[in-house]
N, C-alpha and C positions, 0 to 999 in steps of 0.2 A: 557607449556602454550597452551591454547586452544583458537581458534578463531571461531566465528560463520561465516560460509561460505555461508549459504543459509537460507532464510526465505520464506516459501510458505504460501500464503493466498488462501483459497478456498472460493468463494463467489457466490451469486446469483445476484450480481450487478457488473459484470466484468467491464463494461465501466465506471461506476461511480468510482470504485476503481482506475482504470487506470488514470482517470482524476484527482482524488485527489492526488495520489502519483506523478503524473507529476507536479502538482502545487507545491509540496514540493521540486521539483528539480530533481527527478529521470528521467532518460532517459530509454526508453523501446524498445525492439524488440518484434514483434508479430510473434510467430512461434509455431511449435509443434515438438515433438520427436516421430518418428515412427508412431504408431497407436494412440498415445495419443491425448488429446484435444488441440486445439489452446489455447495459453495463452500468457501473457506478462511476459517478463524477463528483469530485469534492466541490463543496461550495464554501464561500467565505474565506478562502485562503489562496495564496499564490505561492508557487505555481499550482495550477489545477492538476489534481491527481486523478487519472481515470484507470479503472480496473475492468478489463475486458476478458471475456472467455477466449480461449485459444481458437484460432481460425480452424475451420473444418479441415480434417486431414492431418493436423498437427497434434501429436500426442504428448509432447514434452515441452515445457517452457524453458526459455534461456535461463540458466542458473548462474550466469556470470554478471548479471545486473547488480549494481551496488547503488543504494540510495542512502543519503545521510540527512538526518533531521536534528535540529536543535530542540531540546525539551527542557522544561523548567526544573524538574526534580526527577532525575534519572532513577534514583533508588526507589522512589514511590511508584514510578511508572513500571519498573520491573516487577515490583510486588503486585501491582494491578494486573499485569500481563500473566504472571504466574497463577494468580487467583482465578483468572479467566481460562486457565488450562492451556495457555500458550507456552510451548517448550522454548526455553532459553538455551540456545546451542552453546554459547560461551559467555562467560561473565564479561562485563565491560572492562576494557583495558586501554590505557593510553598507548598509541602507536605513533610511529614517525609520520 
């Protein structure tokens, strides 16, 4: 059996990503390892979600990454996200 232990997101919108995933319920610490950049790392949940700034010289993040999370009350979460000013690109829908 294999489990995912770590998911790393690299972004040019570090604070916005932090705020979004915090709204989903993740708790984060802000720290760095050695000479690496400061980043956010989730605590208390598996897998660990880390949000890093883009590496120097990179201006655009990969926009093909897809992440799926299970939430308890999707409608309430969407309301919370919208209240926080987060744009919902498309409404939830069942897909194949």
